[in-house]
N, CA, C and O atoms as CSV, one atom per row, in Angstrom:
chain,resi,resn,atom,element,x,y,z
A,1,MET,N,N,3.146,-16.435,-9.382
A,1,MET,CA,C,3.321,-15.077,-8.948
A,1,MET,C,C,3.530,-15.068,-7.444
A,1,MET,O,O,3.095,-15.968,-6.726
A,2,ARG,N,N,4.214,-14.019,-6.989
A,2,ARG,CA,C,4.337,-13.805,-5.556
A,2,ARG,C,C,4.529,-12.317,-5.327
A,2,ARG,O,O,5.027,-11.593,-6.189
A,3,ALA,N,N,4.130,-11.887,-4.167
A,3,ALA,CA,C,4.340,-10.485,-3.807
A,3,ALA,C,C,5.817,-10.286,-3.517
A,3,ALA,O,O,6.439,-11.123,-2.863
A,4,THR,N,N,6.380,-9.195,-3.993
A,4,THR,CA,C,7.800,-8.932,-3.765
A,4,THR,C,C,7.979,-7.992,-2.575
A,4,THR,O,O,7.089,-7.197,-2.276
A,5,PRO,N,N,9.111,-8.078,-1.901
A,5,PRO,CA,C,9.333,-7.233,-0.718
A,5,PRO,C,C,9.191,-5.735,-0.981
A,5,PRO,O,O,8.765,-5.002,-0.088
A,6,GLY,N,N,9.531,-5.265,-2.165
A,6,GLY,CA,C,9.448,-3.839,-2.457
A,6,GLY,C,C,8.081,-3.375,-2.933
A,6,GLY,O,O,7.885,-2.188,-3.191
A,7,ALA,N,N,7.144,-4.290,-3.049
A,7,ALA,CA,C,5.821,-3.926,-3.554
A,7,ALA,C,C,5.092,-3.027,-2.555
A,7,ALA,O,O,5.292,-3.131,-1.345
A,8,ARG,N,N,4.259,-2.159,-3.076
A,8,ARG,CA,C,3.443,-1.300,-2.213
A,8,ARG,C,C,2.526,-2.189,-1.388
A,8,ARG,O,O,1.887,-3.096,-1.920
A,9,ARG,N,N,2.465,-1.935,-0.136
A,9,ARG,CA,C,1.668,-2.769,0.764
A,9,ARG,C,C,0.275,-2.192,0.977
A,9,ARG,O,O,0.093,-0.983,1.117
A,10,ILE,N,N,-0.681,-3.077,0.997
A,10,ILE,CA,C,-2.041,-2.707,1.384
A,10,ILE,C,C,-2.168,-3.167,2.830
A,10,ILE,O,O,-2.125,-4.364,3.113
A,11,HIS,N,N,-2.320,-2.233,3.724
A,11,HIS,CA,C,-2.205,-2.527,5.143
A,11,HIS,C,C,-3.443,-3.156,5.752
A,11,HIS,O,O,-3.378,-3.652,6.877
A,12,SER,N,N,-4.534,-3.155,5.072
A,12,SER,CA,C,-5.744,-3.673,5.684
A,12,SER,C,C,-6.125,-5.005,5.066
A,12,SER,O,O,-6.421,-5.089,3.874
A,13,SER,N,N,-6.115,-6.043,5.887
A,13,SER,CA,C,-6.598,-7.343,5.426
A,13,SER,C,C,-8.073,-7.170,5.077
A,13,SER,O,O,-8.806,-6.485,5.790
A,14,GLY,N,N,-8.499,-7.776,4.007
A,14,GLY,CA,C,-9.872,-7.627,3.554
A,14,GLY,C,C,-10.053,-6.501,2.553
A,14,GLY,O,O,-11.167,-6.252,2.093
A,15,ALA,N,N,-8.951,-5.808,2.205
A,15,ALA,CA,C,-9.041,-4.753,1.188
A,15,ALA,C,C,-9.546,-5.365,-0.113
A,15,ALA,O,O,-9.203,-6.500,-0.445
A,16,GLN,N,N,-10.347,-4.622,-0.838
A,16,GLN,CA,C,-10.943,-5.120,-2.064
A,16,GLN,C,C,-10.112,-4.720,-3.274
A,16,GLN,O,O,-9.595,-3.604,-3.344
A,17,VAL,N,N,-9.985,-5.651,-4.239
A,17,VAL,CA,C,-9.245,-5.376,-5.462
A,17,VAL,C,C,-10.076,-5.785,-6.676
A,17,VAL,O,O,-10.928,-6.669,-6.597
A,18,LEU,N,N,-9.811,-5.130,-7.781
A,18,LEU,CA,C,-10.423,-5.450,-9.065
A,18,LEU,C,C,-9.284,-5.661,-10.048
A,18,LEU,O,O,-8.429,-4.790,-10.204
A,19,PHE,N,N,-9.264,-6.800,-10.708
A,19,PHE,CA,C,-8.224,-7.077,-11.701
A,19,PHE,C,C,-8.599,-6.430,-13.023
A,19,PHE,O,O,-9.767,-6.418,-13.410
A,20,VAL,N,N,-7.602,-5.894,-13.712
A,20,VAL,CA,C,-7.761,-5.407,-15.081
A,20,VAL,C,C,-6.677,-6.080,-15.901
A,20,VAL,O,O,-5.491,-5.940,-15.602
A,21,ASP,N,N,-7.077,-6.810,-16.933
A,21,ASP,CA,C,-6.133,-7.531,-17.790
A,21,ASP,C,C,-6.366,-7.108,-19.227
A,21,ASP,O,O,-7.493,-6.804,-19.619
A,22,ASP,N,N,-5.292,-7.089,-20.013
A,22,ASP,CA,C,-5.435,-6.649,-21.396
A,22,ASP,C,C,-6.077,-7.711,-22.278
A,22,ASP,O,O,-6.994,-7.399,-23.038
A,23,VAL,N,N,-5.618,-8.960,-22.197
A,23,VAL,CA,C,-6.140,-10.022,-23.057
A,23,VAL,C,C,-6.362,-11.289,-22.235
A,23,VAL,O,O,-5.491,-11.703,-21.470
A,24,LEU,N,N,-7.521,-11.893,-22.399
A,24,LEU,CA,C,-7.836,-13.163,-21.746
A,24,LEU,C,C,-7.694,-14.279,-22.768
A,24,LEU,O,O,-8.366,-14.270,-23.799
A,25,THR,N,N,-6.828,-15.236,-22.487
A,25,THR,CA,C,-6.688,-16.404,-23.365
A,25,THR,C,C,-7.153,-17.645,-22.606
A,25,THR,O,O,-8.197,-18.214,-22.924
A,26,THR,N,N,-6.390,-18.058,-21.616
A,26,THR,CA,C,-6.755,-19.264,-20.854
A,26,THR,C,C,-7.300,-18.935,-19.467
A,26,THR,O,O,-7.931,-19.783,-18.835
A,27,GLY,N,N,-7.065,-17.726,-18.990
A,27,GLY,CA,C,-7.477,-17.352,-17.643
A,27,GLY,C,C,-6.430,-17.666,-16.589
A,27,GLY,O,O,-6.642,-17.391,-15.408
A,28,ALA,N,N,-5.304,-18.239,-16.996
A,28,ALA,CA,C,-4.270,-18.649,-16.042
A,28,ALA,C,C,-3.672,-17.458,-15.290
A,28,ALA,O,O,-3.389,-17.571,-14.097
A,29,THR,N,N,-3.475,-16.329,-15.955
A,29,THR,CA,C,-2.904,-15.156,-15.290
A,29,THR,C,C,-3.851,-14.632,-14.221
A,29,THR,O,O,-3.422,-14.330,-13.107
A,30,LEU,N,N,-5.131,-14.520,-14.548
A,30,LEU,CA,C,-6.103,-14.055,-13.557
A,30,LEU,C,C,-6.201,-15.032,-12.390
A,30,LEU,O,O,-6.286,-14.611,-11.237
A,31,ALA,N,N,-6.191,-16.314,-12.676
A,31,ALA,CA,C,-6.277,-17.316,-11.608
A,31,ALA,C,C,-5.074,-17.234,-10.672
A,31,ALA,O,O,-5.226,-17.326,-9.454
A,32,GLU,N,N,-3.893,-17.063,-11.231
A,32,GLU,CA,C,-2.685,-16.991,-10.408
A,32,GLU,C,C,-2.635,-15.689,-9.614
A,32,GLU,O,O,-2.223,-15.694,-8.454
A,33,ALA,N,N,-3.042,-14.587,-10.213
A,33,ALA,CA,C,-3.091,-13.319,-9.489
A,33,ALA,C,C,-4.087,-13.411,-8.331
A,33,ALA,O,O,-3.824,-12.913,-7.237
A,34,HIS,N,N,-5.214,-14.043,-8.576
A,34,HIS,CA,C,-6.215,-14.246,-7.511
A,34,HIS,C,C,-5.623,-15.071,-6.383
A,34,HIS,O,O,-5.778,-14.716,-5.214
A,35,ARG,N,N,-4.951,-16.161,-6.710
A,35,ARG,CA,C,-4.349,-17.020,-5.693
A,35,ARG,C,C,-3.358,-16.241,-4.838
A,35,ARG,O,O,-3.363,-16.342,-3.611
A,36,CYS,N,N,-2.520,-15.476,-5.493
A,36,CYS,CA,C,-1.483,-14.715,-4.796
A,36,CYS,C,C,-2.084,-13.654,-3.880
A,36,CYS,O,O,-1.718,-13.574,-2.708
A,37,LEU,N,N,-2.993,-12.846,-4.394
A,37,LEU,CA,C,-3.543,-11.755,-3.596
A,37,LEU,C,C,-4.483,-12.251,-2.501
A,37,LEU,O,O,-4.457,-11.739,-1.383
A,38,ALA,N,N,-5.307,-13.238,-2.813
A,38,ALA,CA,C,-6.198,-13.795,-1.792
A,38,ALA,C,C,-5.389,-14.439,-0.670
A,38,ALA,O,O,-5.799,-14.421,0.491
A,39,GLY,N,N,-4.245,-15.002,-1.021
A,39,GLY,CA,C,-3.373,-15.589,-0.020
A,39,GLY,C,C,-2.798,-14.567,0.940
A,39,GLY,O,O,-2.316,-14.925,2.015
A,40,HIS,N,N,-2.844,-13.292,0.561
A,40,HIS,CA,C,-2.375,-12.210,1.428
A,40,HIS,C,C,-3.535,-11.464,2.076
A,40,HIS,O,O,-3.352,-10.378,2.625
A,41,GLY,N,N,-4.741,-12.054,2.012
A,41,GLY,CA,C,-5.885,-11.483,2.706
A,41,GLY,C,C,-6.690,-10.463,1.944
A,41,GLY,O,O,-7.583,-9.837,2.515
A,42,LEU,N,N,-6.399,-10.272,0.659
A,42,LEU,CA,C,-7.184,-9.321,-0.129
A,42,LEU,C,C,-8.433,-10.001,-0.677
A,42,LEU,O,O,-8.434,-11.209,-0.914
A,43,VAL,N,N,-9.479,-9.239,-0.876
A,43,VAL,CA,C,-10.739,-9.752,-1.405
A,43,VAL,C,C,-10.829,-9.358,-2.874
A,43,VAL,O,O,-10.869,-8.173,-3.204
A,44,VAL,N,N,-10.860,-10.346,-3.743
A,44,VAL,CA,C,-10.962,-10.095,-5.182
A,44,VAL,C,C,-12.442,-9.946,-5.524
A,44,VAL,O,O,-13.220,-10.891,-5.389
A,45,CYS,N,N,-12.823,-8.740,-5.970
A,45,CYS,CA,C,-14.232,-8.446,-6.258
A,45,CYS,C,C,-14.628,-8.782,-7.688
A,45,CYS,O,O,-15.810,-8.972,-7.977
A,46,GLY,N,N,-13.650,-8.858,-8.584
A,46,GLY,CA,C,-13.976,-9.154,-9.964
A,46,GLY,C,C,-12.805,-8.877,-10.877
A,46,GLY,O,O,-11.701,-8.559,-10.436
A,47,ALA,N,N,-13.080,-9.008,-12.171
A,47,ALA,CA,C,-12.041,-8.790,-13.171
A,47,ALA,C,C,-12.664,-8.134,-14.398
A,47,ALA,O,O,-13.812,-8.396,-14.755
A,48,VAL,N,N,-11.873,-7.277,-15.029
A,48,VAL,CA,C,-12.254,-6.648,-16.285
A,48,VAL,C,C,-11.197,-7.043,-17.307
A,48,VAL,O,O,-9.999,-6.914,-17.056
A,49,VAL,N,N,-11.650,-7.526,-18.460
A,49,VAL,CA,C,-10.735,-7.922,-19.519
A,49,VAL,C,C,-11.072,-7.094,-20.751
A,49,VAL,O,O,-12.237,-6.980,-21.132
A,50,LEU,N,N,-10.046,-6.518,-21.371
A,50,LEU,CA,C,-10.270,-5.632,-22.502
A,50,LEU,C,C,-10.503,-6.377,-23.814
A,50,LEU,O,O,-11.191,-5.867,-24.698
A,51,ALA,N,N,-9.937,-7.577,-23.951
A,51,ALA,CA,C,-10.126,-8.372,-25.165
A,51,ALA,C,C,-9.951,-9.838,-24.803
A,51,ALA,O,O,-9.327,-10.160,-23.792
A,52,SER,N,N,-10.493,-10.718,-25.615
A,52,SER,CA,C,-10.302,-12.149,-25.409
A,52,SER,C,C,-9.915,-12.791,-26.727
A,52,SER,O,O,-10.165,-12.247,-27.803
A,53,THR,N,N,-9.304,-13.951,-26.622
A,53,THR,CA,C,-8.905,-14.687,-27.806
A,53,THR,C,C,-9.127,-16.168,-27.540
A,53,THR,O,O,-9.285,-16.587,-26.394
A,54,THR,N,N,-9.136,-16.937,-28.585
A,54,THR,CA,C,-9.309,-18.373,-28.444
A,54,THR,C,C,-8.063,-18.976,-27.835
A,54,THR,O,O,-6.946,-18.643,-28.231
A,55,ALA,N,N,-8.251,-19.862,-26.877
A,55,ALA,CA,C,-7.115,-20.534,-26.232
A,55,ALA,C,C,-6.365,-21.368,-27.262
A,55,ALA,O,O,-6.972,-21.918,-28.181
A,56,PRO,N,N,-5.041,-21.464,-27.110
A,56,PRO,CA,C,-4.276,-22.321,-28.007
A,56,PRO,C,C,-4.797,-23.755,-27.923
A,56,PRO,O,O,-5.288,-24.167,-26.872
A,57,SER,N,N,-4.700,-24.513,-29.001
A,57,SER,CA,C,-5.215,-25.876,-28.997
A,57,SER,C,C,-4.535,-26.683,-27.892
A,57,SER,O,O,-3.331,-26.560,-27.667
A,58,GLY,N,N,-5.316,-27.496,-27.217
A,58,GLY,CA,C,-4.805,-28.301,-26.117
A,58,GLY,C,C,-4.979,-27.640,-24.768
A,58,GLY,O,O,-4.717,-28.280,-23.750
A,59,ASN,N,N,-5.412,-26.374,-24.709
A,59,ASN,CA,C,-5.590,-25.664,-23.436
A,59,ASN,C,C,-7.053,-25.360,-23.134
A,59,ASN,O,O,-7.338,-24.404,-22.412
A,60,ARG,N,N,-7.957,-26.123,-23.649
A,60,ARG,CA,C,-9.369,-25.797,-23.443
A,60,ARG,C,C,-9.929,-26.478,-22.256
A,60,ARG,O,O,-11.108,-26.307,-21.945
């Protein structure tokens, strides 16, 4: 993931964010979103997941 030029900007470094994801399987999406946003100075406070499922075999 990367921030795109047209994305809404959060002007304050250190702004806090909370991730909301529909389904957690391997956690890769949350990890990548964290990497991207933290790399831009945002503070990730946590994540909320609405449902989880078993990871596909070989991804545990």
